[in-house]
N, C-alpha and C positions, 0 to 999 in steps of 0.2 A: 646203290647205283645200278641201273639197268644197262647191260652191254651186249645186244643182241645182234649178231651179224647177219645181214640180209642184203641181197642185191635185188634191184627193182628194175623191170625192163618195160613196164607197161603202166598206164594210168588206169587204175580201177575205177575211177569216177568218170571216164569218158567213154560213152558207147561206141565211139569210133576206133576205139583202140583194141587190138587183140593181144592176149597174153603171149609173150615170146616163149617158144619151146624150150622146156628145161628136161635134163635127164634125171629120172628118178634113181637110176643105178648107173654105174659106169659102163659104157658101151664095150663089147669085146674088142680086144685088139689095142686099146689104150692104156698106156702105163699110167701110174699115178701122177707123174710129173706132167705128162701129155694131156691128160684129161684135165687137170688144174689149170693148165695154161689154155685149154679150150674154152672153159667156161668162166675163167676169171674175168672180171670187168676191166676195161680200160680206163674207166673214169670213176672217180670218187668225187662227190658234192658235199662239201662242207657247209652246214647251215648253222651258224652261231645264233642263238635265241636267247634274249632276255625280256621277259614279260611282253611278247609279241603274240600273244594268243590270238589276237584278231586277224593275223595275216599269216602265221607260220604254216598252217594247213594248206593255204592257197600257194604259198612258195613250195612246199614239197610236191603238191599235185601239179604243179607247172613243169616238173622235170619228166619230160616225155620223149623217149628215145627208142629207136628200133634195135637196141642192144642193151645188154644189162649194164645198170649203173648202180653203183654203191652210194647211198645216201646216209651220211652221218650228221645227226642233228646234236649240237652240243648245247644243253641247257646250262647257261651260266648263272645258275643260282636264282632262276624266277622266283618270285614271290606271288605274283598274281595268280589266284586260284584257277581262273579260266585258262591261263597259259599251261599251268601244271596238268590241268585236266586234258587238254588238247595234245599235249606231249605224250601223256600217259596212253591216250587212244591211239595215236599213231605208232607207238612202241607195241601196244598189245595187238594191233592188226598186222604187225610185221612190216609196216610201211618203211620204217627208218631204223637204222642202229642209232640208238639213243645213249648219249653219255651225259652224265650229270656231275656237276662239279660246283664249289662255292664260287659265288661271284668274283671274277677276276678281271673282267673287261674283255673286249673283243679279241685283242690279240691272245690272251690266255686261251681263250676258247677255241681259237683257230689253231693254236699251237697243240692242244689237246686233240683236236680234230685230226690234224695232219699225222700225229703220231698213231692214231687208230686207223687211219685210212689204209687201204691195201692195194689200191690200184696205181698204175704208174704215172697217170694224169690226175691232177687235183684241180677242181673248180670251186670257187668261193661264191656263195649266194647268200646274201643277206636275208633275214627271215621276213622282211617286208617287201622284198623284191620278187621278180618272176624270171624264170628262165624261158627263152623262146623255144618251142618245141623243135626238136631235132638239131638244135643249134650246137649242142655240146659235141655231138659226133662230127660235125663239120669242123669243129675246131681240132678235134682229135685227129681227123683225116688229114688236115693241113699239117699238123706236127708229125704225123707219120710219114708224110711225102718230103718234109724238110728237117732231116735229123740236126741241122745246125741251129735251128730255132729252139729257144728255151721256154717260150709261152706264146699262147695265141689269144687274140682278142677280136672283138667285132664292134659294131655299132650299138648304141645305147637309145632305147625309147624312153624318154621322160614321160611319166603319166601321173595322173592325180590332179595336183593343183595347176599343171601344165600338161601340154601334150605335144611333143615334137621328137623328132629323131636327131641325135647327135652323131654325125659321121666321124668317128675318130680318125685323126691322121695316121700314117704309117709311123712305125716306131722311130722316134728321134730323140736320143738322150740329151741334146742340147735343150730342146723344149722343157724336157723334165727338171732343168735347173731353174726354170722361171715359172712353171705351171704344173699343177697336178691334172693333167689331161686324160689319164688312163685310169679306168676304174680298177678296183681290187678284183672284181669279178672277171677274171681271166681264167684260161685253162693253162696250169703249169706242169711242166715235167717235174715229177716228184724229186728226182735227183737234183735238178737246179734249185728247186725250193729249199732242199736241205742244204745245199751247197752255200747259199747266201744266208744261212742261219734261221730260216723260216720266217713267219711274220713277226716283225719287230715289236717289242713291248717297250712301254715307257714313252710313248709318243701319241699325240691325238690324230695323226696323220698316217695310220698304219700303211694304207695304199701307197701313198707318196714315198714313204720311207722304204718300203719293200722294193719298189721299182727303182729307186736310186741305188739300192743295194745290187739289183740285177745289172744296172747300167755300170756300176763301179767295177764289175767283174766282166765287162764287156759281153754280157749276155744279151741275145737278141729277141725281140718280140716280133710276131708275125700277124699282120692284119688280114682277117677273114672279112670281106667286105658285105656283111650282112648283119641284120639286127641278131643280137645275142642275148641281151639283158633288157628286161623292162624295169627301169628304176623309179620307185614310187617317190613322189614328192607329196609331203603333207606337212603343213605348218612351214616355219621358216627354216627350211634345211635341217629338219629334226635331228638327224643323226650327226651332222657335222657343225652344229652351232657352236659347240665348245671349241672346237678347232678354229673355226673362222673367227671367233671373237678374240683369239689369242694368236693371230697369224704371225705378228712380229717375233714372239718369243719362240713359237714353234718353228718358224722358218730358220731362226738363228741356230736353233738346236739341230735341224736337218743339215744346215751347212757345216756345222761342227762335226756331225757324225760321219759326214760324207766329204770331208775336206779334200780328199785326194781327187775326188770326181769333180768338184767345183774348180779345182786349180787346173783342170784339163779343159776348161771353158773355150780357150783359143782353138785348141785341136779339135774339140767337138764342133765348134762353129764352122771350121774349114771342111770337116769330114761330112756333116750333115747340113747340107746347103738350103737356105730359105730366102726368099726375098727380103730385102732390108726393111720393107715396111712391117712384114710379118714379125721380124725380130724385135723391132721397135715396139710394135703392139704388145708383144709378150712382156717385155721389159717395163713398158709403161703400166700395164695392168698390175704387175707384181708391185712395182714401187708405189703406185697409188694406194694398194692395199696395206702396205707397210706404213704409210704415213696417216691413213685415216683412223679416227677414234675406233677402238674395237668393236663397239656396239652397232656401228654403221655398217660394217661388212656384210653380216647375214642378210641385212634388208636390202643392200645393193645387189648381192648375188641373186636373191629372189626376183629383184626387178630385172636382172640380166637374163634369167630364166624365162620370165614372161616375155621380154623383148625378142629372144630367140624363137619362141612360139609364134609371135606375131609375124616375124620374118620367114617362118616356115623352115628353120633349121636350128 
């Protein structure tokens, strides 16, 4: 297993980028602790990868910031020779910190990455998605300015089979009871992520389950109104097909795991006000999904994404 620590502050494949200044020796007047605080990154990016050799390099290269960023790639037991070769190359060039483990699924990979990360803020980037340049620093700045917020998120650009921007709503735990509206690709305070137990295992909806855990502890998300993530769509929701096809059982499991939060629905409804038509729409969408035959749901969601593209939102 390769486990090489590195922080990356510039994109070596972009001629418009300049490398960030690095100290080759500790400047005079700085103690060890002060120097470490000066050069330590604010942000660790976790990139779980399983046989995504066609896209993982592009995902890593998309992380472009004007400050140091630690990139941790977790190879979740890839078998594809191309993927193994790409990850070996990224590691040998010092582009990432590479962790290899036996295949255990996305949650296990992210938990391993979280344990290895060193920064106070953690961002999750799927190996076939892209980060918007300089967006992670904007999220970190927002968290720096609001100590009461536990994670920050922004808008999502869907690309590939479709092309539109989804403008995520402000954090609203009531919506979370009925819809998986927020992507796992948010910037989390490491302490808050640890407090909720990390990325949950044993679920097909790691993102939904994780944010329900945040809501259950009354932890707050902060919207930064700008594109943060480029979310690749290829095939019929490739990454989430299994979860979508088993929505009824998975949603029942989420309700059971977070029963205390679901029991607070009346309180959350009063606290986080929405127009009646919006509440009815969320409820109708969920209950329609629960009643439909499992194989129909992925196709309907693909149709919904194409409809949103046609409407320009």
